[in-house]
N, C-alpha and C positions, 0 to 999 in steps of 0.2 A: 275448277280453278281454286287455288288455295286462298283462304281468307285469313287475314291477320289484322288485328286491331292495332292502330298506331295513333298516337296523339301528337299533334303539331300545334305550335303556337304561330298563328298567322298574323300578319299585320292587320290592323283594324280595317284597312281598305280592301282586304281580300275576304270574300265570303267563303263558307265551307263548300257551297255548290260550285263556285268559280274554281277553287283549288282542286276539287274532284274532277272537274271538266279538264282543266289544264294538265293534270296528272294523266288522265286517260288519253288525251291527245298525244302527249309525249310518249307514253308507253306504246301507243299504236305507231307513232312515227319511227321509233327505233326498233320496231318489230318484236317487242316483248308481249304485246297483246294483239289478238285478232280484232277485226272490225267489230264483230259481235260482242266480244268481251269488253272492249273499250266503250262501246255504246252503252252496254248495260251498266258499267261502272259509273259512267257520267249521267245515267238516268234518261237516255234518249233512245229513240228507235234507230236502227241502222241508217235509214234514209236521212233522218235529221242529223245524225252524227256525221254522215258524209258531207252534208252541207256545212256543218261547223268546221270540218277539216279544211274545206275550201277557204273559209275565212282566215284560217291560220296558215294558209299556203302549204298545207301538208297534202301530198298527193294520195289519192285513194288507192291507185294502182301504182306500185313501185317496181317497174321493170328496169333491169339494167339496160343501157343503150344497145348493146349487141343483141340481147334477147328481143327487144322491141323491134329492131331492124329485121331480124329473122321472121318475126310474126307478121310484119307488114309485107314482106316479100312472099309469104305463102298464101 
């Protein structure tokens, strides 16, 4: 994974850890980071990160409806 340093000015109400977590959740949600990458970025185990995804209503498994239907029928 590429690492780059960036500097952001966050509102005082947002901690660095919260920003890192939200960024990791969003990268996972849009498919730009794997579960493992996003979990590491946020500083959590995969299992803990999966639970966090649930709190943000981000599905852990993102199957297109037609693919899910085929899986269920096999």
